[in-house]
Every structure is written in C-alpha cells, then in structure tokens.
C-alpha positions, 0 to 999 in steps of 0.5 A: 949157274947162279946156284954156284955164284958167291960175290965173295969167291973167286971167280965172277960171272960174266954174261955176253948178250947177243942178237943174231939176226938173218935177213932171209932164207928159202923157207920163209914163206912155206914155213909161215904158210904152214904155220897159219894152216894154210894147206894145198889143194893140189901141186900147180899152185906149187909149181906156179910160184916155184917157176916164177921165183926162179925167173925173178932170181934169172931177171935179178941176176942179168940185171946184176942185182941179185944177192944171194939168200941167207946173210946172217949177223951177230951182234955182241953187247957189252959184257954185264958182270954178276959180281958188279951187278949184285954189287950195284944192287945191295 
C-alpha cells in the first residue's frame, strides 16, 4: 500500500486501528495445556474435567448466574491519515 502512496496524489491512505478481544472460549484450557506440552497419560482426567465442567455450569444455570461463552468486543480507534502523518513528519 505504501509503494503506491504519493503525498501529492489525489487519494489519501487512511488506517483504522482496531482491537479484537474476547473473554474466553471452551478450547482455551486445552489449547493452553497443549502449548506448554502437557499430555495426558490416560482418559480419566479428561472425563473428570468434563463432568466437573458440566456440573459447574448446571449449578450456575440453576442459580441464574450462567453467562454464555464467546463474547467478543471490537474497538475502533481514530482513523490515521497517511497524508497528515507524513506532513507532520516533514
């Protein structure tokens, strides 16, 4: 994009900064454990973790405190004009 940009040209190049965040997803624990090299020798720990996860979520549902997974948030910053940026640096 910068190769074709000319300060005196008829078009400006505008960048819009953004941030994408999420609270959590179901795969977080498994992905984190896998990234540090944790391996399970047998299936029982996975079964126990799954059952405790389900039990904890059922308890939260019964208490009306359960929140769904996967909330995402996108924040947009102020647009940055390349023409204005280059003009301020010259």
